[in-house]
Each structure stands twice: as C-alpha cells, then as structure tokens.
C-alpha positions in Angstrom: -3.1 -14.6 -5.6 -4.2 -11.0 -5.0 -3.5 -8.3 -7.5 -2.1 -4.8 -6.7 -4.0 -2.0 -8.3 -2.5 1.4 -8.9 -4.9 4.1 -8.0 -5.8 7.2 -10.1 -3.5 9.3 -7.9 -0.8 6.7 -8.2 -1.0 6.9 -12.1 -0.9 10.6 -11.9 2.3 10.5 -9.7 3.9 7.9 -12.2 3.2 10.3 -15.1 4.8 13.2 -13.2 7.8 11.0 -12.5 8.2 10.4 -16.3 7.5 14.0 -17.5 8.4 16.6 -14.9 10.1 15.0 -12.0 8.3 14.2 -8.8 8.9 14.5 -5.1 6.6 12.3 -2.9 4.7 14.0 -0.1 6.4 11.6 2.4 7.4 8.0 3.0 5.4 5.2 1.3 3.2 3.8 4.1 0.8 0.9 4.4 -2.7 1.2 6.0 -4.6 -2.0 6.7 -8.4 -2.1 6.0 -11.0 -4.1 7.9 -13.5 -6.6 6.6 -16.4 -5.1 4.6 -14.2 -2.3 3.1 -15.0 -1.8 -0.6 -11.7 -1.3 -2.4 -11.7 1.4 -5.0 -9.0 2.7 -7.3 -9.9 6.3 -7.0 -9.6 7.4 -3.3 -8.0 10.8 -3.5 -6.4 10.8 0.0 -6.2 8.6 3.1 -9.1 10.8 4.6 -11.4 9.0 2.1 -10.7 5.5 3.4 -9.6 6.0 7.1 -13.0 5.1 8.5 -12.4 1.5 7.5 -8.9 1.2 8.9 -8.5 -1.7 11.3 -8.6 -1.0 15.1 -6.8 -4.1 16.6 -4.6 -3.9 19.6 -1.0 -3.0 18.7 -1.8 -1.9 15.2 0.0 1.1 13.7 0.6 2.1 10.0 4.0 1.0 8.8 6.5 2.5 6.3 7.2 0.1 3.5 10.8 -0.5 2.4 11.7 -1.3 -1.1 14.8 -3.1 -2.6 16.7 -1.2 -5.3 15.1 -1.5 -8.7 16.4 -4.1 -11.2 16.4 -3.5 -14.9 16.1 -6.5 -17.3 17.8 -6.5 -20.7 14.4 -5.7 -22.4 14.0 -2.5 -20.3 11.5 -4.0 -17.9 12.1 -2.6 -14.4 11.1 -4.5 -11.3 11.2 -3.4 -7.7 10.1 -5.5 -4.7 9.1 -4.4 -1.3 10.6 -6.1 1.7 8.3 -7.9 4.3 6.2 -5.2 6.1 6.0 -6.2 9.8 3.3 -4.8 11.9 4.5 -6.6 15.0 2.0 -8.3 17.4 -1.5 -7.3 16.3 -4.7 -8.2 18.1 -5.2 -10.3 21.1 -7.1 -7.9 23.5 -9.0 -6.4 20.6 -9.0 -8.3 17.3 -10.0 -7.2 13.8 -10.2 -8.8 10.4 -7.9 -7.5 7.7 -9.3 -7.5 4.1 -6.3 -5.8 2.4 -4.2 -2.6 2.3 -3.5 0.7 0.6 -0.1 2.3 0.0 0.0 6.1 0.4 2.5 8.9 0.6 2.4 10.0 4.2 2.5 13.8 4.4 1.6 13.6 8.1 -2.0 14.6 7.4 -4.6 12.1 6.1 -6.3 14.9 4.1 -3.1 15.5 2.0 -1.6 12.0 2.0 -2.4 10.6 -1.5 -3.3 6.9 -2.0 -1.2 5.3 -4.7 -2.0 1.6 -4.7 -4.2 -1.1 -3.1 -4.5 -4.8 -2.7 -7.6 -6.7 -1.6 -6.8 -10.0 0.0 -8.3 -13.2 -1.5 -8.6 -14.6 2.0 -9.1 -12.2 4.9 -6.8 -12.5 8.0 -8.1 -12.2 11.5 -5.7 -10.7 14.0 -5.1 -12.8 17.1 -2.2 -11.3 19.0 0.5 -12.9 16.8 3.0 -11.2 14.5 1.3 -9.7 11.4 3.5 -9.6 8.3 2.5 -8.5 4.8 4.7 -10.3 2.3 6.6 -8.5 -0.5 4.9 -6.9 -3.4 6.7 -6.6 -6.8 6.1 -3.6 -9.0 6.8 -4.1 -12.7 7.2 -1.3 -15.2 7.5 -2.3 -18.9 8.7 0.0 -21.6 6.1 0.8 -24.2 6.3 2.5 -27.6 4.6 5.9 -27.7 
C-alpha cells in the first residue's frame, strides 16, 4: 500500500486553515509523474516537478473531487477523494506512471503550490485503456497543544 505524504507547502496551508483562514489558489488537481521521478516532500510549486510529468497520449491533469468530511466521536475527521478518472491514456504514445502529486491549480505552474504526493509501490504503464486513480483518504486527528 502506498502512503500519501503531505508536502511542506501542504503543512503550511493546513496551519493557515487552523490559525487564520485559508483560500486555496485554485481547485485541487492531480499531476501524474513518470518512472524515474524522485518524489520529494518539499517541491514549492508545480514548476519544480513538471519536467517529470507523464507524456502519454490522451493524458491531461485532472481536478480531484472529495466527499464531504466525516467527524468521528473522538474528533477524528476523515475525508475521501472519489475515483480520479484520466480517461483513455496511452496507446499511440505510452508512459509509465510512478505516482502523483496534488496541487492547488492557480492556472500557472510557477504559482500552483504542491500539497501532497503518493509514490506507487508498483508503477503502471499506460496502454490506451482507462486510467483511474483510486480514492485517497485524508485523516486529521485532534491533538493536545
């Protein structure tokens, strides 16, 4: 099972949510990374990682939808994404997907902050069939300060 990692900018955004309010730069969007990409937790913006984005036929970045958050009796909050469908990817030109990043899409890679990443345990080679990234569940647990 792959683990999602919140990036440095993602932690900063979370802190802003808790302390001062926060408005994302744009919709939460997923970018797929090709084989050989070294996943890091501190890319500042999409511009720092875009060179390793996959280039398969039919691929385009996708907005990620989330279900409403659910709060457990102990205060733990969980929120799951829905399936993220990229449609038919590959075929004429294939690529190998090694994982993904989530970012706030401002419309400009230089200002779109990267908030989380997942490196796949097993890479997936595109082949012209439907490419779906299964749901991710975010969990926030209350902690004493």
